[in-house]
Each structure stands twice: as structure tokens, then as C-alpha cells.
C-alpha positions in Angstrom: 57.6 -16.2 11.5 59.8 -13.5 13.0 61.6 -14.1 16.3 61.5 -11.7 19.2 64.4 -11.3 21.7 64.2 -9.2 24.9 66.4 -6.1 24.8 67.2 -6.4 28.5 69.7 -9.2 27.5 71.8 -6.4 26.0 71.2 -3.6 28.4 70.8 -5.1 31.9 73.7 -5.3 34.3 71.7 -8.0 36.1 71.7 -10.1 32.9 75.4 -9.5 32.5 76.0 -10.7 36.1 74.1 -13.9 35.2 76.5 -14.4 32.2 79.5 -13.8 34.6 78.2 -16.5 36.9 76.9 -19.1 34.5 78.4 -18.6 31.0 82.0 -17.4 31.0 83.2 -19.9 33.7 81.6 -22.8 32.0 82.2 -22.5 28.2 85.3 -23.0 26.0 86.8 -19.5 25.4 89.3 -18.5 22.7 92.3 -17.3 24.7 94.9 -16.4 22.1 96.8 -17.8 19.2 99.4 -20.6 19.4 101.9 -17.9 18.2 101.3 -15.9 21.4 102.6 -18.9 23.5 104.9 -20.8 21.1 108.1 -20.8 23.0 109.1 -21.8 26.6 108.4 -18.9 28.9 105.8 -17.3 26.7 102.6 -16.2 28.4 99.3 -14.6 27.6 96.5 -13.3 29.8 92.8 -13.7 28.8 90.5 -11.2 30.5 86.8 -11.8 30.0 84.2 -10.4 32.4 85.7 -10.9 35.9 87.8 -13.9 34.8 91.5 -13.7 34.2 93.2 -16.8 32.8 97.0 -17.1 32.3 98.2 -19.3 29.4 101.8 -20.4 29.8 104.3 -22.4 27.7 106.3 -24.4 30.2 110.0 -25.1 30.1 109.0 -28.6 29.0 107.2 -27.0 26.1 103.8 -28.1 27.4 100.9 -25.6 27.2 99.2 -25.0 30.5 96.6 -22.5 31.8 95.9 -21.3 35.3 93.5 -19.0 37.1 95.5 -15.8 37.3 95.5 -15.5 41.1 98.3 -16.0 43.6 97.3 -18.5 46.3 98.4 -16.1 49.0 95.9 -13.2 48.7 94.7 -13.4 45.1 96.9 -10.9 43.3 97.2 -11.4 39.6 100.6 -12.8 38.6 101.0 -11.5 35.1 99.2 -9.1 32.8 99.0 -8.8 29.0 101.3 -10.9 26.9 105.1 -11.5 27.0 108.0 -13.9 26.8 111.1 -15.1 28.7 109.5 -16.2 32.0 111.4 -18.7 34.1 108.9 -18.5 36.9 105.5 -16.9 37.9 106.3 -14.5 40.7 103.6 -12.6 42.5 104.5 -8.8 42.4 102.6 -8.3 45.7 104.4 -10.5 48.3 106.9 -12.3 46.0 105.4 -15.8 46.2 106.9 -17.8 43.3 105.6 -20.7 41.2 107.3 -22.6 38.4 105.9 -22.7 34.9 104.0 -25.8 35.8 102.1 -23.9 38.4 103.9 -25.5 41.4 104.6 -23.4 44.4 108.4 -23.1 44.9 109.1 -20.2 47.1 107.3 -18.4 50.0 109.1 -15.5 51.7 109.1 -16.1 55.5 107.6 -19.5 54.9 107.8 -20.7 58.5 105.1 -18.2 59.5 102.6 -20.1 57.3 103.0 -23.6 58.6 101.7 -26.4 56.3 100.4 -25.2 52.9 99.6 -28.5 51.3 96.0 -27.5 50.3 96.9 -24.0 49.3 100.0 -24.3 47.3 99.9 -24.8 43.6 98.1 -22.5 41.1 94.5 -23.4 40.2 94.6 -25.2 36.8 92.4 -24.3 33.9 91.7 -26.7 31.0 93.5 -25.8 27.8 93.5 -27.2 24.3 94.1 -26.1 20.8 92.5 -26.2 17.4 94.8 -25.3 14.5 96.5 -22.0 15.4 94.0 -21.2 18.3 94.3 -21.8 22.0 91.1 -22.3 24.0 90.5 -22.5 27.8 87.7 -23.6 30.0 87.5 -23.1 33.8 84.9 -25.9 34.2 86.6 -29.2 34.9 83.5 -31.1 34.0 82.9 -29.5 30.6 82.9 -31.4 27.4 86.3 -31.7 25.7 87.1 -29.1 23.1 86.7 -31.4 20.1 83.2 -32.2 21.2 82.4 -28.6 21.8 83.7 -27.6 18.4 81.6 -30.4 16.8 81.6 -30.4 13.0 83.4 -27.1 12.5 87.0 -28.5 12.2 86.0 -31.1 9.7 83.9 -28.6 7.7 86.9 -26.4 7.1 89.6 -29.1 7.0 90.1 -28.3 3.3 91.6 -24.9 4.3 94.4 -26.4 6.4 94.0 -23.9 9.2 97.0 -25.3 11.0 99.2 -23.6 8.4 98.0 -20.1 9.5 100.1 -18.0 11.9 98.9 -15.0 13.8 100.6 -11.8 12.8 98.7 -9.2 14.9 96.0 -8.8 17.5 94.2 -5.5 17.8 91.9 -4.8 20.9 89.5 -1.9 20.8 87.1 -0.7 23.6 83.6 -0.7 22.1 80.5 1.3 23.4 78.1 -1.6 23.3 77.2 -5.0 24.8 79.3 -7.9 23.7 76.3 -9.5 22.0 75.6 -6.3 20.0 79.2 -6.6 18.8 79.2 -10.3 17.9 75.7 -10.0 16.3 77.3 -7.7 13.7 79.3 -10.7 12.5 76.4 -13.2 12.6 74.4 -12.0 9.6 74.9 -10.3 6.2 71.5 -8.6 6.1 73.4 -5.4 7.1 75.7 -5.4 4.1 73.1 -3.3 2.1 73.1 -0.7 4.9 76.7 -0.2 6.1 78.9 -2.0 3.6 77.5 -0.7 0.3 81.0 -0.9 -1.3 80.6 -4.7 -1.1 77.4 -4.9 -3.2 79.2 -4.9 -6.5 81.5 -7.7 -5.5 79.6 -10.1 -3.2 76.4 -12.0 -3.1 74.9 -11.0 0.3 71.5 -12.7 -0.4 72.1 -16.3 -1.5 74.9 -17.4 0.8 73.9 -20.7 2.4 73.9 -20.9 6.2 74.1 -23.9 8.5 73.4 -24.0 12.2 74.8 -26.8 14.4 74.0 -27.3 18.0 76.4 -24.7 19.3 77.8 -22.9 16.2 76.9 -21.6 12.8 78.3 -21.0 9.4 77.8 -18.7 6.4 79.3 -19.4 2.9 79.5 -16.2 0.9 80.5 -15.8 -2.7 82.8 -13.0 -3.8 83.6 -11.8 -7.4 79.9 -11.6 -8.2 77.3 -8.8 -7.7 74.6 -8.6 -5.1 71.1 -9.4 -6.4 70.0 -6.3 -4.6 71.5 -4.0 -7.2 69.0 -2.8 -9.8 71.8 -2.1 -12.4 74.2 -5.1 -12.6 77.8 -3.8 -12.5 80.1 -4.5 -15.4 83.4 -6.4 -15.0 85.4 -3.3 -14.3 83.1 -2.2 -11.5 83.2 -5.6 -9.9 87.0 -5.6 -10.1 87.2 -2.1 -8.6 84.9 -3.1 -5.7 86.9 -6.2 -5.0 90.1 -4.2 -4.8 88.5 -1.6 -2.6 87.3 -4.2 -0.1 90.0 -6.9 -0.2 92.7 -5.8 -2.7 95.4 -7.5 -0.6 94.2 -10.8 -2.0 95.2 -9.8 -5.5 98.4 -8.0 -4.5 97.0 -4.5 -4.2 98.0 -3.7 -0.6 97.0 -0.1 -0.8 93.5 -1.2 -1.9 93.3 1.8 -4.2 93.8 2.6 -7.9 92.5 -0.8 -9.0 93.6 -0.2 -12.6 92.1 -2.1 -15.5 90.2 -5.3 -14.7 92.0 -8.6 -15.7 91.2 -10.1 -19.0 88.4 -12.5 -19.0 89.0 -15.5 -21.4 86.2 -16.5 -23.8 83.5 -18.3 -21.8 84.9 -17.2 -18.5 83.8 -14.6 -15.9 85.4 -11.8 -14.0 85.0 -14.1 -10.9 87.1 -16.8 -12.5 89.7 -14.3 -13.5 90.0 -13.0 -9.9 90.1 -16.5 -8.6 92.9 -17.2 -11.1 95.0 -14.4 -9.6 94.4 -15.8 -6.1 95.4 -19.3 -7.3 98.6 -18.1 -9.0 99.6 -16.0 -6.0 99.1 -19.0 -3.7 101.1 -21.4 -5.8 103.9 -18.8 -6.1 103.9 -18.5 -2.3 104.6 -22.3 -1.9 101.0 -23.6 -1.6 101.0 -26.0 -4.6 97.7 -27.4 -3.5 96.0 -24.2 -4.5 96.2 -25.3 -8.1 93.6 -28.0 -7.4 91.1 -25.6 -5.7 88.0 -24.5 -7.7 86.9 -20.9 -7.9 84.6 -21.1 -4.9 87.3 -22.5 -2.6 89.7 -19.9 -3.8 87.5 -16.8 -3.6 84.7 -17.3 -1.2 84.4 -16.8 2.6 83.5 -19.4 5.1 82.4 -17.6 8.3 82.0 -19.7 11.4 80.3 -18.3 14.5 81.7 -20.2 17.5 79.5 -19.9 20.6 79.4 -17.6 22.4 81.7 -14.8 21.2 83.9 -15.6 18.3 83.6 -15.4 14.5 86.2 -17.0 12.3 86.6 -15.9 8.7 88.3 -18.5 6.6 89.6 -18.0 3.1 92.0 -20.1 1.1 94.7 -17.4 1.4 93.8 -15.6 4.6 92.1 -15.9 8.0 90.7 -13.4 10.3 89.0 -13.7 13.7 86.9 -11.3 15.7 86.2 -11.9 19.4 83.8 -10.0 21.6 84.6 -9.6 25.3 82.3 -8.1 27.9 83.3 -4.9 29.6 82.7 -3.4 33.0 79.0 -2.8 32.3 76.4 -4.1 30.0 77.1 -1.2 27.7 80.8 -1.9 27.3 82.7 -4.5 25.4 86.0 -5.1 23.7 86.5 -6.1 20.0 89.6 -8.2 19.4 90.7 -8.6 15.8 93.3 -11.3 15.0 95.0 -11.4 11.7 96.6 -14.5 10.2 98.8 -15.4 7.2 99.4 -18.8 5.7 102.8 -20.3 5.9 103.9 -22.9 3.4 104.5 -26.4 5.0 108.0 -26.5 3.7 108.9 -23.2 5.3 111.4 -23.6 8.2 110.4 -20.3 9.7 110.5 -19.8 13.5 107.3 -18.6 15.1 107.2 -14.9 15.9 105.0 -13.4 18.6 102.2 -11.4 17.1 102.0 -7.6 17.4 99.5 -6.8 20.2 97.9 -3.4 20.0 95.3 -1.8 22.4 93.3 1.1 21.1 90.5 3.4 22.2 87.5 4.1 20.1 88.9 7.6 19.3 92.1 6.1 17.7 92.4 5.5 14.0 91.5 1.8 13.7 93.9 -0.3 11.5 91.4 -3.1 10.9 90.3 -2.4 7.3 87.3 -0.8 5.6 84.7 -3.4 6.5 85.6 -3.8 10.2 85.8 -0.1 10.6 82.3 0.3 9.3 81.1 -2.4 11.6 82.7 -0.8 14.6 81.2 2.6 13.8 77.7 1.0 14.0 78.1 -0.6 17.5 77.4 2.5 19.6 74.4 3.5 17.5 72.9 0.0 17.9 73.4 -0.1 21.6 71.8 3.4 22.2 68.7 2.3 20.3 68.3 -0.8 22.5 67.9 1.4 25.6 64.7 3.2 24.4 62.0 2.5 26.9 59.4 1.4 24.4 61.6 -1.2 22.8 61.2 -4.1 25.1 61.9 -6.7 22.4 63.6 -6.6 19.0 62.7 -8.7 15.9 65.0 -10.9 13.9 64.5 -13.2 10.9 64.7 -16.9 11.7 66.4 -17.5 8.4 68.8 -14.5 7.5 69.6 -14.0 11.2 69.4 -17.7 12.3 72.9 -17.5 13.8 71.7 -14.8 16.2 68.8 -16.9 17.2 71.1 -19.9 17.8 73.3 -17.8 20.1 70.3 -17.0 22.3 69.1 -20.5 22.4 72.5 -21.6 23.7 72.6 -18.7 26.1 69.3 -19.8 27.6 70.8 -23.3 28.1 73.9 -22.1 29.9 72.0 -19.5 31.9 69.2 -21.9 32.8 66.5 -19.5 31.6 63.2 -21.4 31.6 60.7 -20.9 30.2 62.3 -19.3 27.1 62.1 -15.6 26.7 62.5 -15.9 22.9 59.1 -15.4 21.3 57.4 -15.0 17.9 56.3 -11.7 16.4 
């Protein structure tokens, strides 16, 4: 039976205020990549709703996080991302803290008397999974490994700790943060806005799994969608694969696919494409690629981490999309993180990722599929405001990860009885 979800969760500023009070300060949040804060003096600010958290690599190389507020009159200490800090100095009145958050200098200190209870920065819990840094403002929240649950073990085969972040692109989006992340929580929309993918991926039969907090989709590439009336031939599958993700087979322009690779007797175009990915991986220093089957080499594992992150894991690449709430319920920010795999034997120093902030009017350097997703957000949000649409309908199977998001939202927001219904 279809599931109904009230549209006011996407359009109401009062509901967004409830999220600001009860969700964002209590849940584990993806802050940045380890590469953003790899060296002593590196820092990165996470802004989400009204919250600002400062992640800092100390001079002792320990990773710490603090609420981004000077203990004097609350001014933010740092903005954005950067390197080379030896202290955290407030730009307002010049109070200074060391990289462990301890107060070390107050101009005209004698005027303040004792500051024992109002001295050091307010700490925030911080932990890592693979190349990702998470923070949580709730001192009583479950540890990060418990929050992530089965996800790390489920993708342990992919050795995610070998990935390093190369770029992070942030784009203001004209929609609610849930409208944004919902677009990465189902593949029902491939037939609508990603028709280029139909010749090269199975958007129907991908198995999904829902855990307590999170969800997963496994999607096969190098095969045609069952939705197509006329099955594509090998050349058409190859051309579609190159157009959508040609970088995986060395076609970085993702154009002029050329002739499809030869398919040995008894083989398939899918196995031929997987063979290219395998050979490229081994040549790059990942000898373990030689033992991976075609599914591990070619297919996508998509993890939806509650509440606002989707992690796309492949053997040879990883990409993350994060949705952040904006100033109103109709505003959000899409953050796209790109990663590349580094061979374990490589003695390469970590390099801070390129961070780019764009407006919706800018040309978006996030690839064909993400650009198509982004173009759909505003259209979806406008529709949710129509006065007759008090609820929308989702499938409990194809869109089970959206349903799971809302069940967890209800828990964090203490919504009882449930507003989720049946059509």
C-alpha cells in the first residue's frame, strides 16, 4: 500500500525550526573529509541550519571540534576552510585560544576577574569513518560506530580508507533539504530525468536494504534497463556508459565513445567494460582489483546516511552528496564531494581539496547526472507548495529509503502520533 507524507514537512518554516531545535544538534553530521583537516593547523567550518562547528587539527595532530563561538560575546572564530593556524583568535575583540580550545589570551584581562567557568571553547564530539569526519553536538548521543551500524562492514570490501577527497563543490539550491536528498534516495526517477542512463543501467531490479537509520541500493551498470522496449545492442550500451561515466574507462571527455570493446565468445559487453575497469585499477597500483568480480568492479553501492548524506561507492571511485538546510524551508545547499583512490604503497602527502562555492546560475562542474538532478529541485519544491497538495504519495518499496528518512525524523522530532499514512 502506498505511503503518504505531509507536504508541510518540506514547505513549513515551523517544521524547519523544529529540525533546527531537535535534529541538527542531536545527530551525527558529516562535517568534511579527513583531507580538509589532515595537517596541524588545518581547519574546516560546518554550517548547517543555525549551527556552526569548527573542526581543527591540533599541533599534537589530534582532531578536535568546537562550537564556533568565542566565549566572550559569541563571535564566530573562523569561516570556511584553511590551513596554517597556530591559534584560534576572535576577530571581534581578539580573545585567543590554542588549537586544543583552551583560552590563552584576553586583552585587558583584569577587567573580567575570574573566568574559570567561561574560558575554553565548547567542545563538540568528533570521529571519523574512512576519509570522512563526523561531528555531533550532543554529548549523550550514541558513538559514531553505533550510529553508522552495518554500513562500514557492508562496504568494507571497497577499502574506503584508501579514498582521498580532491574537490568539494557547494551550490545553493531552491528547495528544501529533504527535496534535495530525496532525489538521491530512489532510482524511480531515472526514467524521467536520466534517460541517457537507461541503455547502461538496470534501474528496476537493484536490491535495496533498510537498516534502522540508513539505507542502501545496489545498482548494476553495463546492462540495459528493463523499461526499454527495444533492447540496445553492445555499441549502444558502450556509448551510454561513456556518456554517463566515461572517466571509469579512461574517456575523461565523456564524448566520442568510439567502437565498443571486443566481447570474447561467451562474454558480454558488461564483462568487457568491467575488464577495462579491472585493468585500469591494477595498472594504478590496486592489485586486489584482479580478484574482484564484474559486479564489484562495475556496480554502484549507494548508501543513504540519515539524515542528509548519500555515499556512492564504486571500486574505482567514490562520490558524496550532502544536503544542508538554508535560511528558509525553500532553501538548501548541495555539497558534492569527489574522491579518488590512492594505492596503499603510495607515499603521497595529503593535499587539501579544492573548495568551490557556486550559485544556481553558474555552470555546474558536477557531471551530467548531478546537473540533471539539480535542475529538478526547484520544480519539485514549487509543486509541493500547491494548496491542494496536502500530502504526497511514495512507494513503500521503490522509495523505501525516503520512508525510512521520515520514520527517523519522527523519532528525533518527537512527532507522535505519526503523520505518515497510507493512501
